FITI-311942 format. One record per atom (N, C-alpha, C): residue in one letter; z, y, x. Coordinates in pm, 1 decimal. Layout:
N
- a  Z  Y  X .
...
***
This chain:
100
- x  -2975.0  -2632.6  4530.2 .
- x  -2949.1  -2515.4  4450.3 .
- x  -2802.8  -2509.8  4411.6 .
- x  -2753.9  -2393.1  4418.6 .
- x  -2613.6  -2373.6  4381.7 .
- x  -2602.3  -2354.7  4230.9 .
- x  -2498.9  -2417.1  4178.9 .
- x  -2475.6  -2402.1  4035.5 .
- x  -2414.7  -2265.7  4009.1 .
- x  -2464.3  -2203.1  3904.7 .
- x  -2408.0  -2073.5  3867.9 .
- x  -2282.8  -2095.1  3785.2 .
- x  -2182.7  -2020.6  3819.0 .
- x  -2056.7  -2029.6  3747.7 .
- x  -2059.8  -1935.1  3628.7 .
- x  -2022.9  -1988.0  3516.4 .
- x  -2014.4  -1902.2  3398.7 .
- x  -1879.0  -1834.7  3396.8 .
- x  -1881.4  -1710.7  3360.0 .
- x  -1757.5  -1635.2  3351.2 .
- x  -1688.8  -1670.1  3219.6 .
- x  -1582.1  -1746.2  3230.3 .
- x  -1512.4  -1789.5  3108.9 .
- x  -1390.5  -1703.8  3078.8 .
- x  -1357.9  -1617.3  3170.3 .
- x  -1241.0  -1532.7  3143.4 .
- x  -1288.3  -1407.5  3070.1 .
- x  -1256.9  -1405.1  2945.4 .
- x  -1293.1  -1287.8  2866.0 .
- x  -1166.3  -1217.5  2822.4 .
- x  -1181.6  -1094.5  2799.2 .
- x  -1064.2  -1019.5  2757.0 .
- x  -1026.6  -1065.3  2616.5 .
- x  -904.4  -1105.3  2602.9 .
- x  -860.4  -1160.4  2474.2 .
- x  -772.7  -1060.2  2400.9 .
- x  -826.0  -943.0  2379.6 .
- x  -752.8  -843.1  2302.5 .
- x  -761.3  -879.5  2155.8 .
- x  -648.6  -873.4  2091.5 .
- x  -647.8  -902.4  1948.9 .
- x  -663.1  -771.3  1873.7 .
- x  -759.2  -768.3  1787.0 .
- x  -776.9  -647.1  1708.3 .
- x  -697.2  -661.9  1578.5 .
- x  -632.8  -557.1  1542.2 .
- x  -553.1  -557.0  1420.3 .
- x  -638.1  -499.7  1308.9 .
- x  -656.0  -577.6  1205.0 .
- x  -733.0  -533.0  1090.5 .
- x  -636.2  -500.1  977.8 .
- x  -641.8  -379.2  933.7 .
- x  -554.8  -337.8  824.5 .
- x  -630.2  -357.0  693.7 .
- x  -603.8  -465.9  627.7 .
- x  -671.9  -491.3  502.5 .
- x  -574.5  -472.9  386.2 .
- x  -620.5  -501.9  268.2 .
- x  -540.3  -478.5  149.3 .
- x  -413.7  -563.0  147.7 .
- x  -415.0  -679.6  209.7 .
- x  -296.2  -764.8  212.3 .
- x  -184.4  -699.8  291.9 .
- x  -220.3  -634.2  400.8 .
- x  -122.6  -562.1  482.3 .
- x  -55.3  -453.0  400.4 .
- x  -136.4  -371.4  332.4 .
- x  -81.4  -262.1  253.7 .
- x  -1.6  -313.3  133.8 .
- x  -47.0  -421.9  73.9 .
- x  24.3  -477.3  -40.4 .
- x  163.0  -526.2  1.8 .
- x  170.9  -596.1  112.3 .
- x  300.1  -648.0  157.0 .
- x  395.6  -536.7  197.3 .
- x  351.0  -450.2  287.9 .
- x  441.7  -346.9  338.8 .
- x  470.9  -240.3  233.8 .
- x  377.0  -214.6  145.7 .
- x  406.0  -122.8  35.0 .
- x  515.3  -177.2  -53.3 .
- x  510.0  -306.9  -79.9 .
- x  614.5  -370.0  -160.0 .
- x  749.0  -367.7  -88.3 .
- x  749.2  -392.5  41.9 .
- x  874.0  -389.8  119.0 .
- x  936.5  -250.6  114.2 .
- x  857.6  -147.9  142.6 .
- x  910.8  -12.1  142.2 .
- x  950.8  32.8  2.1 .
- x  873.4  -5.4  -98.2 .
- x  907.0  32.0  -235.2 .
- x  1038.5  -32.1  -277.5 .
- x  1053.6  -159.3  -248.3 .
- x  1178.1  -227.4  -284.4 .
- x  1298.9  -166.2  -217.0 .
- x  1286.2  -137.5  -87.6 .
- x  1398.0  -77.2  -14.2 .
- x  1428.5  63.0  -66.2 .
- x  1326.2  141.6  -91.4 .
- x  1346.6  279.1  -137.5 .
- x  1407.1  282.5  -277.3 .
- x  1358.8  198.2  -365.0 .
- x  1412.7  196.7  -501.2 .
- x  1556.3  145.4  -501.1 .
- x  1585.5  45.8  -418.7 .
- x  1721.5  -4.3  -407.7 .
- x  1815.3  104.0  -354.3 .
- x  1773.7  171.5  -247.1 .
- x  1857.0  278.6  -191.4 .
- x  1870.9  394.9  -289.9 .
- x  1764.2  425.3  -362.8 .
- x  1772.8  530.1  -464.4 .
- x  1873.3  495.9  -572.2 .
- x  1875.3  370.2  -612.8 .
- x  1972.9  326.9  -712.6 .
- x  2115.5  334.3  -661.5 .
- x  2134.7  294.7  -535.9 .
- x  2268.7  300.6  -476.7 .
- x  2315.8  444.9  -465.8 .
- x  2230.1  532.4  -414.6 .
- x  2268.9  673.0  -401.9 .
- x  2286.1  738.5  -537.9 .
- x  2211.2  692.3  -638.0 .
- x  2227.7  744.5  -773.7 .
- x  2365.1  712.2  -829.9 .
- x  2413.4  591.6  -803.7 .
- x  2547.4  552.2  -848.8 .
- x  2656.1  628.6  -775.5 .
- x  2625.3  674.7  -655.6 .
- x  2722.4  753.2  -578.7 .
- x  2718.8  901.4  -615.3 .
- x  2628.1  939.3  -703.9 .
- x  2619.9  1077.9  -748.5 .
- x  2540.8  1168.8  -656.4 .
- x  2457.0  1113.7  -572.9 .
- x  2375.6  1193.9  -480.8 .
- x  2234.6  1205.7  -537.7 .
- x  2217.2  1298.0  -630.2 .
- x  2093.7  1309.6  -706.4 .
- x  1970.9  1344.3  -624.7 .
- x  1985.0  1435.5  -529.7 .
- x  1869.3  1478.5  -450.8 .
- x  1818.6  1363.6  -364.7 .
- x  1909.2  1290.4  -302.8 .
- x  1869.3  1177.3  -219.5 .
- x  1806.2  1068.9  -306.3 .
- x  1858.4  1051.6  -427.4 .
- x  1801.4  954.9  -520.7 .
- x  1657.8  990.3  -554.5 .
- x  1630.3  1116.7  -578.5 .
- x  1494.6  1159.6  -610.0 .
- x  1400.4  1136.5  -493.0 .
- x  1447.9  1163.6  -372.9 .
- x  1364.2  1142.3  -254.3 .
- x  1326.8  994.5  -241.2 .
- x  1424.8  906.6  -257.4 .
- x  1395.6  763.7  -246.5 .
- x  1307.8  715.1  -360.9 .
- x  1322.8  771.2  -478.7 .
- x  1235.2  733.9  -589.9 .
- x  1090.9  777.7  -564.8 .
- x  1073.6  894.3  -503.0 .
- x  938.5  940.2  -467.1 .
- x  878.1  845.9  -362.3 .
- x  956.3  811.5  -261.8 .
- x  908.0  719.6  -158.4 .
- x  871.2  585.4  -221.1 .
- x  953.0  538.3  -313.6 .
- x  925.3  411.1  -380.6 .
- x  797.3  415.5  -461.0 .
- x  775.0  524.1  -534.2 .
- x  653.2  536.1  -615.2 .
- x  529.1  545.0  -527.4 .
- x  537.7  617.9  -417.4 .
- x  424.0  627.9  -326.0 .
- x  396.8  491.9  -261.1 .
- x  502.6  420.2  -225.0 .
- x  485.6  289.0  -162.7 .
- x  423.4  189.5  -260.4 .
- x  462.1  196.7  -387.2 .
- x  399.7  110.0  -487.3 .
- x  250.6  143.9  -497.5 .
- x  218.6  273.1  -496.5 .
- x  78.5  313.0  -499.3 .
- x  1.8  261.1  -379.7 .
- x  63.0  270.9  -261.4 .
- x  -1.4  221.1  -140.0 .
- x  -21.3  69.9  -149.1 .
- x  70.1  1.7  -215.3 .
- x  59.4  -143.7  -227.1 .
- x  -48.2  -185.7  -326.4 .
- x  -55.8  -118.5  -439.9 .
- x  -144.4  -167.7  -544.5 .
- x  -286.0  -110.1  -538.7 .
- x  -302.4  7.4  -484.3 .
- x  -435.3  69.1  -485.1 .
- x  -536.6  -11.2  -403.3 .
- x  -509.2  -44.0  -275.2 .
- x  -610.0  -121.7  -201.3 .
- x  -630.7  -262.2  -258.7 .
- x  -524.3  -326.4  -301.8 .
- x  -537.7  -461.9  -356.3 .
- x  -618.6  -461.5  -485.3 .
- x  -592.8  -364.0  -570.2 .
- x  -667.6  -359.2  -696.1 .
- x  -813.1  -319.7  -672.4 .
- x  -837.3  -232.7  -574.2 .
- x  -976.3  -197.6  -544.4 .
- x  -1050.3  -318.2  -488.5 .
- x  -983.4  -396.2  -407.4 .
- x  -1046.0  -517.1  -354.4 .
- x  -1089.0  -609.6  -468.2 .
- x  -1011.7  -612.0  -574.5 .
- x  -1045.0  -695.2  -689.7 .
- x  -1169.0  -644.2  -762.7 .
- x  -1182.0  -511.8  -778.3 .
- x  -1292.7  -457.7  -858.0 .
- x  -1413.9  -416.1  -775.5 .
- x  -1403.8  -419.8  -644.2 .
- x  -1511.6  -367.7  -558.8 .
- x  -1645.3  -436.6  -582.5 .
- x  -1643.4  -563.6  -612.0 .
- x  -1768.8  -637.3  -627.8 .
- x  -1802.2  -665.4  -773.5 .
- x  -1733.0  -597.8  -862.5 .
- x  -1761.6  -614.4  -1005.4 .
- x  -1854.1  -501.0  -1049.5 .
- x  -1893.3  -503.4  -1175.9 .
- x  -1986.7  -401.5  -1222.7 .
- x  -1917.5  -265.8  -1238.3 .
- x  -1993.9  -165.8  -1271.6 .
- x  -1945.9  -27.4  -1274.4 .
- x  -1835.4  -5.3  -1377.7 .
- x  -1835.7  -81.7  -1485.0 .
- x  -1731.9  -65.6  -1587.8 .
- x  -1593.5  -92.5  -1529.5 .
- x  -1581.8  -193.6  -1446.7 .
- x  -1453.1  -224.6  -1384.0 .
- x  -1408.8  -111.1  -1291.3 .
- x  -1504.1  -52.2  -1221.3 .
- x  -1469.6  57.2  -1130.5 .
- x  -1424.8  180.6  -1207.9 .
- x  -1487.3  206.0  -1321.2 .
- x  -1445.6  319.1  -1404.4 .
- x  -1306.1  294.7  -1459.9 .
- x  -1279.7  172.7  -1504.4 .
- x  -1145.1  138.7  -1552.9 .
- x  -1043.5  157.7  -1441.4 .
- x  -1078.5  117.4  -1319.4 .
- x  -988.3  132.7  -1205.1 .
- x  -957.2  280.2  -1179.8 .
- x  -1059.3  364.6  -1183.8 .
- x  -1039.7  507.9  -1160.3 .
- x  -953.3  569.0  -1269.8 .
- x  -977.8  532.6  -1394.6 .
- x  -897.6  584.9  -1505.7 .
- x  -751.8  541.7  -1489.9 .
- x  -729.1  417.1  -1455.0 .
- x  -591.5  368.8  -1436.5 .
- x  -524.4  436.0  -1317.1 .
- x  -598.4  458.6  -1210.6 .
- x  -543.0  528.2  -1094.3 .
- x  -502.7  670.6  -1132.0 .
- x  -589.6  739.5  -1204.1 .
- x  -555.8  874.7  -1248.2 .
- x  -436.2  874.4  -1342.7 .
- x  -427.6  775.0  -1430.9 .
- x  -312.8  764.3  -1520.9 .
- x  -183.9  742.7  -1442.0 .
- x  -189.7  662.3  -1337.6 .
- x  -73.3  639.0  -1251.3 .
- x  -28.5  769.1  -1185.1 .
- x  -123.1  841.9  -1128.3 .
- x  -89.9  965.3  -1057.1 .
- x  -37.8  1071.9  -1153.5 .
- x  -109.4  1093.2  -1263.3 .
- x  -68.6  1195.5  -1360.0 .
- x  65.9  1157.5  -1423.3 .
- x  84.2  1030.9  -1456.7 .
- x  210.4  986.9  -1514.3 .
- x  326.7  1007.9  -1419.8 .
- x  304.3  982.1  -1293.4 .
- x  411.5  1004.2  -1196.8 .
- x  442.2  1152.5  -1182.0 .
- x  340.0  1233.4  -1170.6 .
- x  361.4  1378.4  -1155.6 .
- x  435.0  1433.9  -1279.9 .
- x  393.9  1391.6  -1396.6 .
- x  459.6  1440.2  -1518.3 .
- x  604.8  1393.0  -1526.2 .
- x  634.2  1277.2  -1472.8 .
- x  772.3  1228.3  -1478.0 .
- x  863.1  1304.5  -1381.6 .
- x  804.4  1373.5  -1285.2 .
- x  884.7  1450.2  -1189.0 .
- x  905.4  1594.8  -1229.6 .
- x  837.0  1636.2  -1335.6 .
- x  849.6  1776.2  -1379.6 .
- x  969.7  1790.1  -1469.7 .
***
């Protein structure tokens, strides 16, 4: 009887999983760069560019903290989730009010 050969060559595609750690890291990187550039352009008297970079920085901070904080409260009871939603709304409303 002939021995059957097992197929050991499998496709080794790496799947990229975008989890909260990814967003936390890159959100922090983009926020830091945007806030730094906004500060530099602010000192140069370029107000419109400063505002654009400050908006990018605030959005990047949101992208960084929202998934990470949800990961923390996802398996907790409903009170933690309500607190998370209230804090998220406070972040968004506070940012919008600061831009008016």
